[in-house]
N, C-alpha and C positions, 0 to 999 in steps of 0.2 A: 580775654575770651576763654582760654584754656582753664584759668583759675576759676572763672565763673561756672564753667561747665562742671569742673571737678567738684566744686562746692555744692552745686545743684544735685549732683549724683549722690553725694554722701547724705545730704538732707533728705532726698527721696528715699534712699536706702533706710534711713532712720524711721521715716514715716511708715514704710512698708513693714519693716521688721519690728519696730518698737510699739506701734500703736494698734496692731491687729490682734486677733485672738491668740491665746497661748499656743494653740496648735500651729498656726501659720507663722508664729514667731520664730520657729525653727527653719530659717531660710536655707534653701538648697543652693549652694554656690557652684559655679562651673569651674572647679579647680581640680577635678579628678584626673585630668590629663593635660600635660604641658609639653609641647614640642620646644626644645631648647635650641638645637642646631640640626640641620641648617635652617636659617631663617629666610623670610621672604626676600626674594631678589638675589639670593646667593648665586654665584657663578661657580660651577663645580664640574670636576671630572670624576670618572669612576675610580674607586668605589666612593659612595656617599657615606660619610661617617655621621651616623644619626645618634643623637642623645635626647632623652625625654625623661620626664618624671610622670609615673603612671600609678594610679590607685586602682588596685585590682581585687577581685574576689577569687576564691578557689574555682578552678575549672574555666576561668576566663581565657580568652585568646587575645594576643596582640598581633594585629595584621598591618603589614607595611605594603603600600602599593605606589608605584610610579607610573604615570601615564603621560602620553604626549597630547598635542592639541586635537588629534583625530580620535582620541579616546582609546587608542591602542595601549595595552599594558606593556611597558618596557621592562619592568622587573617587579618582583613581589617576594614577600617572605611571610611566614606564619609561625608564631611561637605559642606553645602551650605554657600556661602560667602554673608554677608550682608554689603556691602560697597558702597559708592557713589564716582564715579570717581576713579582715580588711588589711591590706598591705600596700605600702607606698614603695615602689621600685624605682631606682635610678637605672633606667634602661638604656643600653647602648647596643648598636649593631652596625655592620658594614654592608651596604647594599651595592652590589656590582651591577653595572648596566652597559649596554652597547647601543649605539645609535648609528644609523646609516649615512650620516652626514657630519660635517664638522661641528655644527651646533644646532640645538633645537630647544624649544620651550618644554618644560615639564612641570607636572603637579605631583608633589610628594604628599602622601597621606599616611598618617598613623592612626589606627583605630583600636579600640577595645571592644571585643565581642563577649557577651555573657555566655553562660552555659547552654543557652538555647540558640546560639549563633546570631543573636540580635545585636545591632550596634548599640553600645552603651555610651561611647564618647568617641569623638574624632577631631583631629586637628590637621592642618595642612600648610604647605608653603609652595608658592610658585618659584620655580628655579630656571636658570639658564644652564642647560647641559652642554658640555664640551667633550669632544672626542679626545682632545689633547689641549694642554695649556696650563695656566696657573689658576688655582682656586682663589676665590674671594668669598669667604664665608661670613654671613651675617648671623647675629644672634636674633632669634625670633622674639618679637614683641609678645608680651604675655596676653592671653585671652581670658584670664581668670575672672574678669569682671564683665564678660560679655552677656552673662545670663544669671539672674537670680530668681528662683522659683519659691514663692511663699505658700502656694497651694496648687496641687495637693502635696502631701508629705510622702516620703519613701515608705512603702509598705502599707499605706492607707487603704482601707477597704471602702469602696464606693459603689453606689447602685443608682438606678433610676433612668438609665438610657442616655445620660449626658454627664460630663464632668466640668466643673469650673476650674479654670487655670488662671492663676494670678501671679504677677511678678514684674520684673523690669528686664529689658533687653537693650543691649548696645550693639545694633547690627554692624557687621564688618563690611557689608556691601549693600548697595541700594537695590536689593532684591527681596522678595517676600520671605518672611519667616514661616516655616511650616511646622505645624503641630500634628503629630500622628500617634495613634494608639495601635501598638503592635503586640499581637498575642505570642504565647510561647511556641506556637507552631509557625510563626513567621507571617501570619496574615494581618492585614490592616483592617481594623474594624471601625475606625473613625479618623477624621482628619479635619483640619481647618488651616487656612492660611491668613497671615496678617500682612498688609501692605507696609512697605518701607519707603519713605520719601527720600531720606538722606542717610547715607552711612555715617555712623558715629554719633547720631542723635539719639539720646535716651528715650525709650518708649516705655511708659507704664501701661500694662495691659491687664484686662480682666475679661477673658473670653470663655465661651462655652463650646466644648467639643462634644458633639453627639456621637454615640456609637451604636453599631448594629445590634439587633436582637441577639441575645445569648441566653442559653438555657441553664447555665451553671456558672459558678465563680471561675474567672479566668485570671491567670498570671499575665499581666500586661506591662509594657513599657510605654510611658509617655515620652515620645522623642521630639525634640525641638532642634531644628536644623536650618541652615542656609545652603543653597546650591549655586555653584559658579556657572555662568553662561558659556564661557569659553571651553571648558572641559566637560560640562554636563555632569559634574561630580559634586558630592557633598564636600564643603570646605570647612565647616564647623558644625559640631553636633554634640548635644548632651541629652541626658534622659533621666527620668524618675520612675523607679519600679513601683507599681501599684497593683491592686486587685479589683476587678470589676465583677459585679453581680447583675442579674437582670433588673 
């Protein structure tokens, strides 16, 4: 079953990338951010030793946030990136936390924000937090294949009141996948959601995302994400920078 699914994925990727137009042949893969440790289901005491591989641009921010089931922020950190051009960083940090009981569930999120404070990428892991005890750290499973966008391309200039979005997605939970258009001022000018029946089932999509009337060219991020129901937070997110005109 796993081998069949893997074969199907690579065949589908070949069809999407190899048989489309030259522009859409440049597939955008979701490998700009990888949380390495701690992984999903880790049991952990303070501080949390975090390691990740991050692709960043100058003036990007790296944001770390830890929340509990009530949505309360337990701990957070923010880092300014000093990098020239595209850079891949081996990122590490220690995140201290305090909890009012012996144990609680927590969601750890690491995100990259662009120079306009828009989310560019995000990864997460559900953890069991302990006030005292022994750590059991899991290595996070890679999410580099969860999303491939073949249209639109980074930096592409589009117009007409709607954009076509094509690609494949491997949802990590059985919740909708959201597509949003976020301007450089942080406003949402368009969105669409796509239903997911089963987590882990590959979905090939070709959807149209309409956007609100604009009077001039805008710097926009096409954001693709899934949100967890227990924490009410984004648990995975990637984006494509584009420009929209009326």
